[in-house]
N, C-alpha and C positions, 0 to 999 in steps of 0.2 A: 160361202159356197157359191152364191149368186155372182159375186164379183169375179171369182176365179173362172167361173163358167163363161161369163161375158168376155173377159179378157182372152181366154183361150180360144173361144169360138171365132174371134176375129182372125186368128192365125191358123186355126185347125178346123176347116170346113166339115170334117167328118163328125164333129160334135153337133148333134141335131136337137137334142132336147134335154132339159133338166127337170126331173120329176121328184117331188117330195111326197113321201108317204104321209097319209093323214087319216082321219076318221071323221065320222059324222058326230053330231052332238049326242045322238042316241047311244052310239057305241062308247063315246067318252064317258057318259053318265053311268054306264054299267060298272065302272070301277068304283068300288067302295073305299079303297085305301088311298088312292092318288087322284089328284085333280089333273086331268089330261086335257091338252089343247085339242081343238077340233076345228073343222072347216064348215062354213055355211054351204048348203047344197049348191049354190051357184058358183062356188069356188072349186068344187070337185070336178076335175077335168077327165078323169079316167077311173073306171071301176072294173077290176079284174075279178072274175070268178075264181075261187080257190078250190083246189081238189083236196081230198082227204090226205093224200101223200104230202101235200104242202103243209098242212097243219101238223102232221106227224113230224116232218122235218123241222118245223119251228119248235115243237116240243123238245126234240133232241138238241137243237141249238141252245135252247134255254137251259137244258140240263148241263151244258158245258160250263155254266157260270156257277161252279161249285161253291165259291165263297158267298154267293147270293142265293143259295138254295132255299134257305128259310124265308127270305123276302119274296122270292118267286112263288113259293107255295102259299104264303100268307096272302099275297095279292090276288091269287086266283086267276092270274093272267092266262093260264093255259085254258081255262074254261071260257074266257072272254074272246078268244080268237074268232072273228066273224067269217062267214062263208064267202066274203069278198074283201078285197083290199082296194082302198081308194087313194088317189093321188091328185095333188095340185101340180100343174105343169107351168113352170116359170115362163112368163111372157105369152101365154096362150090362154084361150078361153074356148071351151067346148060344151055346147048345149045342143043335144044331150051329150053326156060324157062318153068318151071313147070306151070301147071294150077291150082295147089293146094299146099298150104304150107305144107301139110302132105305127099305129093308125095315122094316116095322113102324111107320113114322112116320105120324102122322095130321095 
């Protein structure tokens, strides 16, 4: 993904930012069934507050994975969704983290 972004950004100036969804160590450790990757606090560049409708939409999206229904239920992932979503932004460092993925873009 990074390579494709870098190559495309050279020819397509409208590509401004590549953000990767991540989580804190605390959020990752809440999963009892899976070992999840996480980012150090200094690596997190953006934290977005999530609204109830966003969590409900995520629940409905997970419900679409009919063949993984049992695994989703057993994992408890629906109960682990945090009230915020964190991102690492490729090639950028923001301290404090941005509150908007479009912050600082021109």
